[in-house]
C-alpha positions, 0 to 999 in steps of 0.5 A: 500500500505504501508502494502504491501511494508513493508511486501514485504521488510520484506520477501526479508530481511528474505530470504537473511538472511536465507543464513547467518544462520546455516542449523539447524537454517534456519527454523527461517528465513523461517517461518519469510519470509512465514509470511510476504509473506502471509501478502504481498499477502493479503495487495496487494489484499486489495490495489485493494479492496479499489481501490488504487490508483485513486479510490474513497474509501468508508466505504464499500470498507474498510470494505470489507478488513475485511475477508482478514485480518482475513484470514491473521491472521488465517494463520500468527499468528499460524506461529508467535507462531511456530517462537517463539517456535523455539527460545525457543527451542534454550534454550532447554525449549520447553515443549511437547504440549506447541505449540499445546495449544498456536495454539488452543488458537490462533485459538479461538482468531481469529475465535471469533474475526471475529465473533464479528467484523461482528456482529451488533455493540453494540449487546450482541453477539458481546460482548460475542464473543469479550470476548471469543476472548480476553480470548484466547489471555489472555491464550496465554499471560499467557502461554508465560509469565509463560514460564521459561528458564533455567539459562544455556540458552544463554544470547542472547536467553533469551533476544530475548525470553523476547522481543518476549513475549512483542510482544505478550502482547503489540503488539497483544493488538493493534488489540483489541484496533483497534476493540474497537476504531471502535466500540466506534466511531460508537456507539457514532454516529460518521462517519462509514467511519472514524471509519473503516479507523482508525481501518484499520490504527491501524491494519496496524501498528500492522501487521508491528510491529508484523510480521516484527519486531517479525521476526527480533528479531527471526532471530537475535537470530538464527544468534547469535546462 
């Protein structure tokens, strides 16, 4: 429910901010609003899956939200990279093919991350899928952090790109931390419901930071431009 409210509020804010941008920069706010709108829909559905409010929540209920989360991420994380590319373009540093490479790596990260999640905890294939997913993320981190802006790029754009880079490395790292936490608790003989719930809470925090926070930085940079 908190995830839904945060994403809905973010969508409204980005929509209102769109009118304050120059026409050529409004796509930044549009992408930000679409990202949080998709997430708001998914969180609203997940709210019903776990029978909020009033129902008895079980580990199976929380676990049933997993496919919905990955549908969300499969749609929104490529759009986050598009949003990042739009800000890089403000500095005239967007190279041909860069965005395509990032999106391909992102899809690999999400698809193999899901395959690792739905497998048997502790199995060899789970670790293989987790490693492939992590390699996809590390490739994105490498490409993003080796990206250089020209010295003539506006200071506010350089600052925004620098912050958004850290969203990709620090913000996106929260997701595998959530997955690993759940895996370790279950392998250690801990309660499955507790493990799944902790992971779900971590995912909500990461989602709000990486979708709403990322969008705020992008929209402010577009506004200053």
